[in-house]
N, C-alpha and C positions, 0 to 999 in steps of 0.2 A: 691321283697324282701321276703325271707323266714325268718320269725321271730321265733327264738328259744331262746328267752331271757325272757320267761314268769316268771322265778323265780325272776327277777328284777321288772318287771311290766307286767301285762297281756295285750296282744294286738293281734287281734283287740278286741273291745268291742261288745257286742250284740247291734243291731240297737236300741233296746229299751232304752239302756243307753244313747246313743247320743240324742235320742228324749226327754228323761226325763230332761236332763241337759238344752237342748235348750228351752223346754217348760217352765221350771222354770224361766230361765232368761228372757224370753219374756213375760210371763203372770202371774208370781206369786212370783217374787223375792223380796218381801218386807222383813222387818226384823222380824223374828219370835219372838213372845213374847214381842214385843216392840210397839204394836199398837192395836187398837180395830177395825180397818177397815178390809174389806173382804180379801184383799191381805195378810195382816199380819196373819190373821187366817189361810189362805191357806198355807202360809209358815210354820206356826207352825204345821199344820197337816202333812206336809212332814216329819218333825222330828219325830213326834209321830208314824206315820205309819212305818217309817224306824226302829225305836227302836223295834216295835212289830214284824217286819219281822225278824230282827236279833235275837230277843229273841226266836222266834220259831225255827230258825235254830240251835241255841246253847242250846236249852232246858232250857232257863232261865225263871223262874216263873214271875218275875216282870220286865217289860221292862225298868222301871225307874232306874234299877241297871246298865244300860248301859249309859256311858257318851261318847260323841263324841270327838275325837281328830283329829289331822291332819295326823296321821300315827301311825304305831305300835310302833315306837321308842318313840314318845311322850307318848303313853299309858304305855309303860314299865317304863319310867321315872316317870310318875305319880304314878304308882303302887309302885315302889321301894322307891322313896323319900317321898311318902305319907304314907308309912307304917313302914319303918325301924326305929329302935331306936338305939341310940348310943351303940356300943359294941356288936350288934347282930351277931350271927353266921349264915352265909348264905352259902348255898350249890348250886353249879351249875356244868356244865360239860365242858370238854375240847374242845368241838366243837361249842361253842356258838358264835353267831354273835356279832359284836361290840355294837349292840343295847342293849345287856345284859352285855357284858364284861366291857365296858367303864363306865356305871353307877355304876357297882359294884366296880370298882377301885376307883371311886370318893367317894363311901360310905366308903371304907377303909381309904382314906385320910381325909375326912371331919368328919366322925362319928366314926372312930375306929372300924368299922365292920370287922369281920374275915371271909374271903371268902375261902371256901374249894372247890377245883376243882376236880370233879370225872373223872377218866381216862376213855378212850375209846379205843376200839381195832382198827385194821387197816381199818375196814369197818365203823368206827364211832359209833359203838354200845356202850352203856353205860355199865360199869362194875356194874351190879345190886347188886352183893354181897357187893361191896365197898359202894355203895349208901345206901343200907339197914343198913350196919354197922354204917355209919356216922350219919344217921338219928336217929338211936337208941341211940346214945350218947347224944342226946338232942340238936337240932338245932332250930333256930327260923324260918327259911325260906328256901324253895327250889324254885329256879327259873330256868326254863328249856324251850328250844324250842321244839315244837312238832315234827318238822323235821329239819334236818340240811340243810342249803342252799348251802353246799359244797358237802356232801356225799349223801344226799337224804334219809338217815336213818330216820325211823319213831320211835319215842320213845313210850314205853308202858305207856300211861298216866294213864289208869285205875289202873295198878299195882302200879305206883308211887303214885298216889292219895290215894290209900289204905294205903300205908306206911306212908304218911304224916298225914292222918286223924288219924291213930292209935297212932301216936306219938304226936299229937296235934301241928303239924308244919304247917305253912302257905304254900300254894302251888300256885305259879305264873306260868302261861304258856304263852309263846310267840307263837302265832299261825300264824305268818306272812306267812309261807309257806304252810299252810294247811287249813285255814278257807275258806270254799266254796268248798273244795275238799274232805277232810277226815271228818268222823263223829266226832263231838265234842259235848259231853253231859256234861255240867258243873256239873250237879247233880250226875250222875253215876260215873264220873271220879273224884269227890271230888275236883274240881278246885275252889280255892278261888278267884283268880283274873285271868282274861283272856284278853290278849292284842291281838288285831287284826288290820289288815290294810284293806282298802277298794279296793286298786288298783291292787291286785294280784288275788288270787283265787275267790274273791267275785265279780270280773269283773266290779268294779266301777272305778272311776277316781282317779287320784293322789290328795293328800291333804285331804284324808278321812281315818278314822279309828276309833277305840274306845276301851274302857276298861270296862269290866264287873267286878263288885266287889260283892261278896256274901253279903247278908243281915247280918248286925251286924258288918261288917268291917268298921271302921272309918278312912278314908283316910284324910290326911292333904292336903288342897288345895295348889297347887303350883302356882296358878294364881288367882288374886283377881280383882273384878270389877263388872260392870253391868251385870245383868242376866235377866232383865225384870221382876223380881219378888222382892217383899219386897223393893220396891224402896224408901220407907220412911226411910229405915235404911241404915246407912253407914257401917254396919257390914255384912260380907259375910253370905249368907244363910247357914243353917246347914242341908239341905236335898238334896238328889239326885233327878235329875241330876244337878240341878242349882248350887249346892255347887262347882262343878268341871268344870263348863261350862261358865266361864265369857267371855264376848265379843261376837261379832256377829259371828255366825257359818257359815260354808261353805254350805249354803242351796242348791245351785245348785249341788254341789258335793254330798251332802247327797241324793238329789233326784236321782242322777245317781246310787248311792250305793243301794238305795231301788230297782231300776229297775234291777240291777245286781243280787241282792238276789232273786227277784221274778223270774228272768230268770232261775236261778239255781233250784229253787223249781219246776218250770214248767217242766224242762227236767229231774230232779231228781239228787240228789247228787251222787247216785251210778252210774248213766250214765256218769257223768263227770269224776268220779274217774276211771271207767273201761276204758273209752276212753283214758285217759292219761296213764293208765297202759299199754294199748296195744301199744301206741306210744313209750313209753320209753323202753319197752321190745324189740320192733323191732329195736330201735336204738342201744341198748346194744348188741343184737345178731349180728348186722352188724359190729359194731366197734370192738368188741373183736376179730374178725378175721384179723384185720390189724396188720401187723408185726411192732413191735417197739412201740405199744401203751400200756399205762397203764391206767386202769379204776379204779376209786375210789368209795368206798361205797359198799352197799350190792351187792352180786353176782347175776347173771342172775337167775331168778326164785324166788328170795327172795323179800320180800316186801320192797318197796321204793317209795318215791315221784317221780314225773316226772321231774327229773333233773339228769344229768350225767356229772361228771367232769373227765377230762382225760389229760394226757400229751403224747407227742411224743418224742422219744429219740432224744436228742441233738437239739431240736427245741424250740425256745422261745415261751411261751404261747401267749404273746401279738402279735407276728408275725403270729401265726396260726390264731388268731381271725381277724387280719387285712386282711390276704389273703382270709379267708372265706368270709369276707364282700366285699372286692374289686373284687375278681375274680368269686365268686359264688353267691353273693347277699344274704349271710346267716348272720343274726344278732345273735351274741352270746355274752358271757361275759368271759373275761380273766383276770387273776391276782389273787388277794387274796380274792375277794368277800366280803370285809369288815369283814372277819372272820379269823384273824391271828392265833387264838388258834386252829382252825380246821386244818389249813395248817401246823402248827407246829406238830400236832398229826400225820398228813399224811406224814411228812417229805417233804413237797412241799413249805415251807415258802420262800425259795430262788428262786424257779422257778415259783411259781404260777401254775395255771391250767386253762384249757379251760372248760367252762360249757355250755352245751346245755340243754335247758329246754323247751320242747314242751308244748303246751297248748291244750285245748279242740278244738280249731278251726284249728289246724294244720292237714295236710293230710298225708296219707301214702307216697305220692310222695315227700313231703317235707323231710321226714325221709330218703327215698332212695337217694335223692339228697345230703343230708348232709353226709351220709355214703360214697357215692362215692367221695365227695369233700375231706373228711379227708383222704381217701385211696390214692387219687391222691397226696395230699400234702406229705403224708408219703413216697410215692414212689419217688417223686421228690427230697425229702431230702436225700434218700438213694443213689440217683444217684450222689450226690455231696459229 
């Protein structure tokens, strides 16, 4: 199997991740914060160490400002429904994932919030003039993905963060496609809330993620219950992370997440990013030579994340993905990628697209095989 679906979930994982999960399950998987025995303390240490590792990666001053979630979607929901007020004016973009789009539509229906969607060009780049003008009219919140999961375009977070800070507007970032790959500095970029997932670029396992919230932001809990702290009270704790972490956490998954972050730190964020850039550049250079192919997102030589969506003339995207899997052993993703806004902007809402997303562990040979496979499919289609 040639795995080119890392934008959905990264695979394989570093050996250290497998070992960390196994070790936790076998020797330390007690309930953190729910006991005074050695195993419970050991489990609690896993959570503490993982928060500290993530804080270092994202330049977060206080690790307790990070709360664990099951994925980025839960983190985004926790941020939006925990901070939004009735009637708020919220700004987002036309290429956001449904993890952002659907909660915003729910806020429109349930709280009367007004959602302004900033347009994007054919490469998926934000219209920064429009964004600046809208922010200056006085909005309450900007929520945006660091990189599109369809076009691969990377947003200028530092520039946007400066605009929101100057306007006194809250800034939420969805880093599902970039955490563990791109540099993210919540201080320098003026990010108020950062949602991340553990199973993609951070090389952890599914069912892990988290939300950072800047000191001074009071989020409303969306889940209430036992936290292992203040057990004498039947009222939810008012301090982080306990306030937002009711219930038993995914301790083995968090152990794997810690191992993933430590692996990234060991080899270096720049090394991961540069390797993925090399692979996606090679893939683009080869695919763009195929007759009848349309590539979406930034052009060759322009900055992008390591994913590439394409269509072939008169060939169904689902059929392409099926044939790549069946005949060539290539795993990829076809369809709308849970991002109908993006496909509407690209005029591919009816056809969908095929997405190839290499990761750090892919080889040059994987990319050569993928290019050859798509070329052969395009050629066979033209014969009929």
